[in-house]
TORLUMDO-500062 format. One line per 8 residues: number of its first residue (from 1); their letters; for each residue z, x, y of N, C-alpha, C, O. Coordinates in pm, whole numbers, plus 32768, in hexadecimal, padded with zeros to 4 digits. Layout:
N
NUM) A) Z:X:Y:Z:X:Y:Z:X:Y:Z:X:Y ~ ...
! end
This chain:
175
1) MRRQTATS) 8000:8055:7F8D:8000:8000:8000:8000:805A:807A:804E:80B9:8082 ~ 7FAA:803E:80D9:7FA4:8090:8151:7FAB:8039:81CD:7F90:7FC1:81C9 ~ 7FD1:8078:8239:7FD8:8030:82B8:7F51:8034:82FB:7F06:8094:82EE ~ 7F34:7FCA:8344:7EB3:7FBF:8387:7EAE:8017:8404:7E50:8065:8416 ~ 7F11:800A:845A:7F14:8057:84D7:7F9E:8093:84E9:7FFB:8071:84A1 ~ 7FAA:80EB:8549:802B:812A:8563:8090:80C5:8596:8106:80CC:8573 ~ 8062:8067:85E7:80BF:8004:861D:80D6:7F92:85BC:813E:7F50:85C1 ~ 8078:7F79:8564:8083:7F15:84F9:80AF:7E8C:8529:8100:7E4B:84E8
9) GINPAGSS) 807C:7E60:8598:8099:7DDA:85C5:810B:7DD0:8627:811B:7D69:8667 ~ 815B:7E39:8635:81C7:7E39:8697:8199:7E93:8709:818E:7F0D:86F8 ~ 8180:7E59:8779:814B:7EA6:87E8:81BE:7ED9:883E:8210:7E8A:886E ~ 81C5:7F5D:8852:822D:7F91:88A9:8215:7F65:8939:81A7:7F3B:895D ~ 827D:7F6F:898C:8273:7F45:8A17:8206:7F94:8A5D:8200:800E:8A53 ~ 81AF:7F4E:8AA3:8144:7F90:8AED:80C8:7FA6:8A9B:8064:7FD6:8AD2 ~ 80C9:7F88:8A1E:8054:7F9E:89CA:7FF0:7F2D:89E1:8015:7EB8:89E6 ~ 7F73:7F51:89ED:7F0C:7EEB:89FC:7EC6:7ED1:8977:7E63:7E89:8970
17) RALRLDPL) 7EFB:7F0C:8910:7EBF:7F00:888D:7EE0:7E78:884D:7F56:7E53:8847 ~ 7E7E:7E30:8820:7E94:7DAC:87E4:7E92:7DB7:874D:7E5F:7E18:8715 ~ 7EC9:7D53:870D:7ECC:7D4D:867A:7E40:7D31:8647:7E05:7CCA:8667 ~ 7E0B:7D8C:85F6:7D89:7D78:85B5:7D92:7DAF:8528:7DA0:7E27:8513 ~ 7D8B:7D57:84C8:7D8D:7D7F:843C:7D00:7D75:8405:7CB5:7D1A:8427 ~ 7CDE:7DD4:83B0:7C59:7DD6:8375:7C5A:7D88:82F3:7C9F:7DAF:8295 ~ 7C0F:7D1A:82EB:7C11:7CC9:8270:7BCF:7D0F:81F9:7BE4:7CE6:8187 ~ 7B82:7D75:8212:7B3E:7DBB:81A5:7B93:7E2A:8167:7B69:7E67:8105
25) SLPLSFHA) 7C09:7E44:819E:7C5C:7EB0:816A:7CDA:7E7A:8125:7D43:7EBB:8129 ~ 7CD0:7E07:80E7:7D42:7DCE:809E:7D5A:7E1C:801E:7CF8:7E4C:7FE5 ~ 7DD0:7E2C:7FED:7E50:7DFE:8021:7E80:7E57:8093:7E5E:7ECD:809A ~ 7ED0:7E1E:80EB:7F08:7E69:8159:7F94:7E39:8178:7FBC:7DCB:8152 ~ 7FDF:7E8D:81BE:8068:7E6E:81E1:8079:7E87:8276:8047:7EE9:82AC ~ 80C1:7E2C:82B9:80D9:7E3B:8348:8158:7DF2:836E:818E:7DA5:831E ~ 8187:7E09:83E6:81FE:7DC7:8419:81D5:7D5F:8480:8175:7D71:84CA ~ 8221:7CF1:8484:8205:7C86:84E4:8289:7C56:851F:82F4:7C6B:84E6
33) HDTRADGG) 8280:7C15:8590:82F4:7BE1:85D6:832C:7B67:858C:82E0:7B0F:8563 ~ 83B0:7B63:857B:83F4:7AF3:853B:8479:7ADF:8582:84D2:7B33:8577 ~ 8488:7A71:85CA:8500:7A5C:861B:857D:7A49:85C7:85EA:7A6C:85F4 ~ 8571:7A14:854E:85E7:79FA:84FC:8612:7A71:84A8:8681:7A71:8473 ~ 85BD:7AD5:8499:85DE:7B48:8445:8635:7BAB:8491:8632:7BB0:850C ~ 8682:7BFB:8447:86D1:7C65:8484:8674:7CCA:84C4:8614:7CF8:8484 ~ 868E:7CEE:853F:8638:7D4C:8586:85BB:7D0A:85BD:856D:7D4C:8602 ~ 85A5:7C8B:85A1:8531:7C43:85D5:84AD:7C6B:8596:8443:7C52:85CF
41) VRRIELHR) 84B3:7CAB:8520:8439:7CDD:84E0:8439:7CB9:844C:84A1:7CBC:840B ~ 83C4:7C97:8419:83B1:7C85:838A:8339:7CD7:835D:82DC:7CED:83A9 ~ 833E:7D04:82E0:82CE:7D51:82A8:827B:7CF3:8253:82B1:7CA6:8203 ~ 81F8:7CFB:8263:819D:7CA2:821C:813E:7CF5:81C7:8101:7D54:81F8 ~ 8133:7CD3:8149:80D0:7D0E:80EF:8066:7CA4:80D7:8085:7C36:80A7 ~ 7FEC:7CC4:80F8:7F7E:7C63:80F1:7F1D:7C8E:8084:7EE3:7CFB:808C ~ 7F0C:7C3A:8020:7EAF:7C52:7FB1:7E49:7BE1:7FB0:7E58:7B80:7FFA ~ 7DE3:7BEC:7F5E:7D7E:7B83:7F57:7DB5:7B01:7F19:7D8A:7A95:7F40
49) ERVVLHRA) 7E11:7B0B:7EBB:7E44:7A95:7E76:7ECF:7A6B:7EA5:7EF6:79F8:7E8E ~ 7F1B:7AC4:7EE6:7FA4:7AA3:7F0A:7FCF:7AEC:7F89:7F92:7B4E:7FB4 ~ 803A:7AB8:7FC2:8078:7AF3:8038:810C:7B04:8019:814C:7AA7:7FE8 ~ 8143:7B7A:8034:81D1:7B93:801D:8210:7BB1:80A5:81E7:7C0D:80EB ~ 8276:7B61:80C8:82BF:7B72:8145:8346:7BB1:8126:8394:7B79:80D8 ~ 8363:7C24:8161:83E4:7C67:814F:842F:7C5D:81D3:83FA:7C83:823C ~ 84AA:7C29:81CE:84FC:7C23:8245:858E:7C1E:821D:85B0:7C03:81AA ~ 85E3:7C39:827F:8673:7C30:8269:86AB:7BCE:82CE:868C:7BD5:8345
57) VKGMRMAI) 86FE:7B72:829F:873F:7B11:82F4:87D5:7B1D:82DD:8806:7B05:826F ~ 881F:7B40:8346:88B0:7B55:8341:88D6:7BB6:82D2:8936:7B9F:8289 ~ 888A:7C20:82C6:88A7:7C89:8265:8872:7C6F:81D9:8875:7CCA:8186 ~ 8842:7BF7:81BC:880E:7BD9:8138:8777:7BEF:8136:872C:7BAC:817C ~ 874D:7C4F:80E6:86BE:7C6D:80DD:867C:7C0D:807C:86B4:7BE9:8015 ~ 8601:7BE5:809F:85B7:7B89:8048:8523:7BAA:804A:84F1:7BE5:80AA ~ 84E1:7B85:7FE2:8450:7B91:7FD8:841A:7B08:7FAF:8443:7AD1:7F49 ~ 83BE:7AD4:7FFE:8385:7A50:7FE3:82F5:7A66:7FB7:82A5:7A9D:8003
65) NVRVSDFL) 82D4:7A3A:7F40:824F:7A4A:7F07:8207:79C4:7F10:8234:7962:7ED4 ~ 8198:79BF:7F5B:814E:7942:7F70:80BD:7958:7F46:807F:79BB:7F6D ~ 8087:78FB:7EF7:7FF9:7904:7ED3:7FA4:78E5:7F4D:7FCA:7893:7FA1 ~ 7F30:7926:7F58:7ED5:790D:7FC8:7EA2:787E:7FC3:7E8A:7842:802C ~ 7E92:7847:7F4E:7E61:77BD:7F42:7EC5:7756:7F78:7E9F:76E4:7F92 ~ 7F44:777E:7F8B:7FA8:7724:7FC3:7F9E:7717:805B:7FDC:76BF:8096 ~ 7F50:776E:809B:7F3E:7768:812B:7ED7:76FC:814E:7E7E:76DF:80FE ~ 7EE4:76C2:81C5:7E89:7658:81F1:7E00:768D:8216:7D9B:764C:81FC
73) GVALRGLD) 7DFB:7703:8254:7D7C:773C:827F:7D94:77AA:82E5:7E06:77D2:82FE ~ 7D26:77DB:831E:7D2B:7841:8386:7D1D:77F8:840B:7CB5:77BC:8427 ~ 7D86:77FE:845C:7D8B:77AF:84D8:7D72:7808:8550:7D9C:787C:8554 ~ 7D2D:77D1:85B3:7D14:7814:8633:7D6F:77D3:8699:7D66:775A:86B2 ~ 7DC5:7824:86D4:7E25:77F1:8736:7E12:7839:87BB:7DF8:78B1:87BE ~ 7E1E:77F0:8827:7E16:782C:88AC:7E9F:785D:88D8:7F04:781C:88BD ~ 7EA3:78CE:891D:7F20:7904:8951:7F2B:78E1:89E5:7ED5:789D:8A1C ~ 7F95:7910:8A25:7FAD:78F0:8AB2:7F3B:791E:8B0B:7F0C:78D3:8B61
81) DDAQMLVL) 7F0E:7999:8AF9:7E9E:79CB:8B49:7E1A:79A7:8B04:7E16:7949:8AB5 ~ 7DB1:79EF:8B21:7D2E:79CF:8AE7:7D1D:7A00:8A58:7CB3:79EB:8A1C ~ 7D82:7A3E:8A20:7D7A:7A72:8997:7D8A:7A00:8932:7DC5:7999:894F ~ 7D53:7A18:88BC:7D5F:79BA:884E:7D97:7A03:87D5:7D8A:7A7D:87CA ~ 7DD4:79B8:877B:7E13:79F4:8706:7DE6:79AB:8688:7DE1:7930:8685 ~ 7DC6:79F8:8621:7DAA:79C0:859D:7E2A:79C3:854B:7E71:7A27:8549 ~ 7E45:7955:8508:7EBF:7948:84B9:7E9C:790F:8431:7E4C:78B1:8427 ~ 7ED7:7947:83CA:7ECF:790B:8346:7F38:789D:8344:7FAF:78B8:8335
89) AHRDPSLN) 7F0C:781F:8354:7F65:77AF:836E:7F9D:7775:82EC:7F54:775D:828C ~ 801F:775E:82EE:8066:7722:827E:80A6:76A0:82AC:80BB:768D:8324 ~ 80C4:7649:824F:8106:75CC:8270:818E:75E5:82B1:81B7:759A:830A ~ 81D3:764D:8285:8252:7676:82C2:8233:76DB:832F:8202:7748:8310 ~ 824C:76BC:83AE:8226:7717:841B:8267:77A1:8414:8232:7800:844C ~ 82D9:77AE:83D0:8318:7831:83C5:82CE:788D:8364:82EA:7905:835F ~ 826F:7857:8319:8220:78A9:82BB:8195:78CA:82F2:8144:7905:82AA ~ 8177:78A6:836E:80F5:78C9:83AA:80E9:7960:83B6:814A:79A5:83D7
97) IPLCVSSD) 8071:7994:839C:8057:7A23:839E:7FF3:7A42:840C:7F83:7A0D:8409 ~ 8016:7A96:846F:7FB5:7ABC:84D6:7F4E:7B1F:849C:7F73:7B7D:8457 ~ 7ED0:7B08:84B9:7E65:7B5D:8484:7E1F:7BAE:84F0:7DFE:7C22:84DB ~ 7E08:7B72:8564:7DBA:7BB5:85CC:7DDB:7B78:8654:7DEA:7AFF:8660 ~ 7DE5:7BCD:86B9:7DF5:7BA0:8743:7D89:7BE6:8794:7D7C:7C60:878F ~ 7D3B:7B97:87DF:7CCE:7BD1:882D:7CA9:7B72:889E:7CBD:7AF9:8896 ~ 7C70:7BAD:8908:7C3D:7B5B:8976:7BA4:7B56:8973:7B66:7B11:89C4 ~ 7B67:7B9F:8916:7AD6:7B9E:8906:7AAF:7B2B:88AA:7AD5:7B29:8835
105) DEEIASAW) 7A62:7ACB:88E0:7A3E:7A54:8893:79E7:7A74:8819:79FA:7A39:87AF ~ 7989:7AD2:8828:7932:7AF5:87B6:7982:7B39:8747:796D:7B1C:86D1 ~ 79DB:7B91:876D:7A2C:7BD8:870A:7A86:7B75:86BF:7A92:7B7D:8644 ~ 7AC5:7B1B:8705:7B20:7ABC:86C5:7AD3:7A5A:866C:7B07:7A31:8604 ~ 7A5A:7A34:8693:7A09:79D9:8641:79DD:7A1B:85C0:79E0:79DD:8556 ~ 79B3:7A9A:85C8:7989:7ADF:854D:7A00:7AF9:84F1:79F5:7AEC:8477 ~ 7A73:7B1E:852B:7AEB:7B34:84D9:7B19:7AB2:8499:7B46:7AB1:8426 ~ 7B0F:7A44:84E2:7B38:79C1:84B0:7AE6:799D:8434:7B1D:796E:83D0
113) QMWSDIFA) 7A64:79B3:843B:7A0B:7994:83CB:7A25:79F1:8354:7A24:79C5:82E1 ~ 7A3C:7A72:8370:7A54:7AD2:8303:7AD6:7AB2:82B8:7AD8:7AB1:823D ~ 7B42:7A96:8302:7BC0:7A76:82C0:7BB3:79F5:826E:7BEA:79EB:8201 ~ 7B6B:7995:82A3:7B57:7917:825A:7B08:792E:81DA:7B29:78F5:8172 ~ 7AA2:7981:81DF:7A51:799D:8169:7AA1:79EB:8100:7A97:79CE:8089 ~ 7AEE:7A4D:812B:7B39:7AA0:80CD:7BA3:7A50:8084:7BB4:7A5F:800B ~ 7BEB:79FB:80CC:7C54:79AC:808E:7C22:7926:8056:7C6E:78E1:8012 ~ 7BA6:7902:8070:7B6C:7882:8044:7BBF:780C:8078:7BDF:77AF:802E
121) LPLLTEDD) 7BE2:7814:80F9:7C2F:77AD:813B:7BDF:7773:81AE:7B88:77B8:81E4 ~ 7BF9:76F8:81D5:7BAC:76BB:8243:7BD2:76F5:82CB:7C3D:772D:82DD ~ 7B76:76E4:832A:7B8E:770B:83B5:7BD8:769A:83FA:7BB0:7626:83F1 ~ 7C45:76BA:843E:7C93:7656:8485:7C98:7679:8519:7C97:76EE:853E ~ 7C9E:7614:856E:7CAD:762A:85FE:7D34:75F5:862A:7D81:75C1:85DA ~ 7D51:7602:86AB:7DD0:75D0:86E0:7DDA:7539:86D1:7E49:7504:86C9 ~ 7D6A:74F5:86CE:7D6A:7463:86C2:7D96:7435:8638:7DBC:73C1:8625 ~ 7D92:7490:85D7:7DB4:746D:854D:7E49:747A:8533:7E72:74A3:84C6
129) HREPAARR) 7E9D:7456:8596:7F2D:745F:8581:7F55:7400:8512:7F33:7389:8514 ~ 7F9C:7435:84B5:7FCE:73E3:8448:8064:73EA:8448:809F:7456:8453 ~ 80A0:7379:843C:8131:7373:8435:815D:73A7:83AD:8114:739A:834A ~ 81D4:73E1:83A6:8206:740A:8323:8210:7391:82C7:822F:7322:82F3 ~ 81F5:73A7:824A:81F6:7339:81E9:8283:7301:81DC:82E6:734A:81D9 ~ 828A:727E:81D4:830C:723D:81C2:833D:7259:8136:82EF:7264:80D7 ~ 83C0:7264:8129:83F8:727B:80A4:83E1:7200:8050:83FD:7190:807A ~ 83AE:7216:7FDB:8394:71A5:7F83:840F:718C:7F2C:8456:71E8:7F06
137) RRHNAIRA) 8424:710E:7F10:8494:70EB:7EBB:8470:710A:7E2B:8402:70EC:7DFD ~ 84CC:7144:7DE8:84B3:7166:7D5D:84D8:70F1:7D04:8532:70A3:7D23 ~ 8491:70E5:7C97:84AC:707B:7C37:8531:7098:7BF2:8549:7108:7BC4 ~ 8586:7037:7BEC:8608:7047:7BAE:85FB:702E:7B18:85EF:6FBC:7AEC ~ 85FC:7098:7ACA:85E9:708E:7A3A:8660:704C:79F6:864F:700D:798E ~ 86D5:705A:7A2C:874C:7023:79ED:874D:6F8B:79F5:877E:6F47:799B ~ 8716:6F55:7A61:8717:6EC5:7A75:86CC:6E7C:7A05:86F0:6E0B:79E4 ~ 8666:6EB9:79CB:8615:6E78:7965:8655:6E7E:78DA:8626:6E3A:787E
145) RRPKFLVR) 86BE:6ECB:78C9:86FE:6ED8:7845:8758:6E60:7828:8785:6E1A:7883 ~ 8772:6E4C:77A8:87D3:6DE6:7780:885F:6E1A:779D:8877:6E92:7795 ~ 88BA:6DC2:77BF:8944:6DEE:77D4:897C:6E2A:7753:8950:6E07:76E5 ~ 89DB:6E82:7762:8A0E:6ECD:76F0:8A50:6E72:7688:8A40:6E87:7610 ~ 8A99:6E0D:76B6:8ADD:6DB7:7656:8A79:6D63:7605:8A97:6D3D:7594 ~ 8A03:6D45:763D:899F:6CFB:75F1:8958:6D55:758C:8929:6D25:7525 ~ 894F:6DD3:75A9:890F:6E30:754C:8965:6E3E:74CF:892F:6E4D:7461 ~ 89EB:6E3A:74DE:8A45:6E4A:746C:8A4B:6DCF:7414:8A6F:6DDA:739F
153) RRLGNLGN) 8A2B:6D5B:7448:8A33:6CDF:73FA:89CC:6CDF:738A:895D:6D13:7399 ~ 89F3:6CA6:731D:8998:6C9B:72AC:8982:6C09:728D:89D9:6BB5:72A1 ~ 890C:6BEC:725C:88EE:6B63:7233:8931:6B46:71AE:8945:6B9F:715C ~ 8953:6AC7:7198:898E:6AA0:7119:8927:6AA0:70AA:88AF:6AAC:70C4 ~ 8954:6A91:702F:88FD:6A90:6FBC:88C9:6A02:6FA8:8918:69A8:6F8C ~ 884A:69ED:6FB5:880E:6969:6FA6:87CF:6955:6F1D:878A:68F2:6F07 ~ 87E5:69AF:6EC3:87A6:69A8:6E40:87E2:693F:6DE5:879A:690D:6D8E ~ 8861:6918:6DF2:88A5:68BB:6D99:88B5:6832:6DD9:8925:67FF:6DE1
161) TETVHRDE) 884C:67F7:6E07:8857:6773:6E44:8820:670B:6DE3:87BD:6724:6D9E ~ 8860:6698:6DDD:8833:662A:6D8B:8821:65B1:6DE4:886F:659B:6E41 ~ 87BD:6563:6DC8:87A6:64E8:6E13:87CB:6473:6DBA:8797:6467:6D4B ~ 8822:641E:6DEA:884E:63A9:6D9E:8821:632F:6DEC:883D:6323:6E63 ~ 87DA:62D2:6DA6:87AA:6258:6DE6:8803:61E4:6DBE:880F:61C6:6D47 ~ 8842:61A1:6E1E:8892:612B:6E03:8878:60C6:6E6F:8888:60E4:6EE6 ~ 8851:6058:6E4C:883D:5FE6:6EA7:87ED:600C:6F23:881B:5FF5:6F93 ~ 877E:6043:6F11:871F:6066:6F79:8754:60CB:6FDF:8714:60E2:7046
169) REIIARD) 87C4:6105:6FC5:87F5:616F:701D:87EF:61F2:6FD3:8808:61F9:6F5B ~ 87CE:6258:701C:87C5:62DD:6FDF:8847:6326:6FF6:8876:6331:7068 ~ 8880:6357:6F8B:88FB:63A1:6F95:88E1:642B:6F5B:88AC:6438:6EEC ~ 8906:648F:6FA4:88F2:6518:6F76:897C:654E:6F4E:89DA:6551:6F9D ~ 8985:6577:6ED0:8A03:65AF:6EA0:89F1:6644:6E89:898F:6670:6E4D ~ 8A50:668D:6EB9:8A4C:671F:6EA7:8AC5:674E:6E5B:8B31:6714:6E68 ~ 8AB6:67B5:6E0B:8B27:67EC:6DC0:8B70:6851:6E13:8BD3:688A:6DE5
! end
């Protein structure tokens, strides 16, 4: 695993260098800004089939392994100034992966198409905002079972039944 650039996505103060990852040099590893992580930084390993996010939160280190197919697509987002950013968009916004930041429209368009082709994901724009999926209720498997006391009950023996006919009434006698 190698780093793409010396700054690897974290730009020092005064740097005019923008984040640009080469989609043709996968797998690669870089650092990205994460407000919830210790130190405000997380390390990202980007492969063709999966993404691994390494970060520490309150001293607990974790690695999150996400399949590329679980991402929604490659999204183009506008920044405060005239620059635009490409993001590997996930349903959970904390799992979004920054791919490229540029103010050149031609460069961002070609990178957008390349990342989409490499990951086989759709192109998304800012208009394609999707809300996080609502939690679905799980089927309660226990509810469908018979109660425990009914499972223990046994049926009586119906093999020794006799039918006795007296005066048009049926009487069943059991031993």
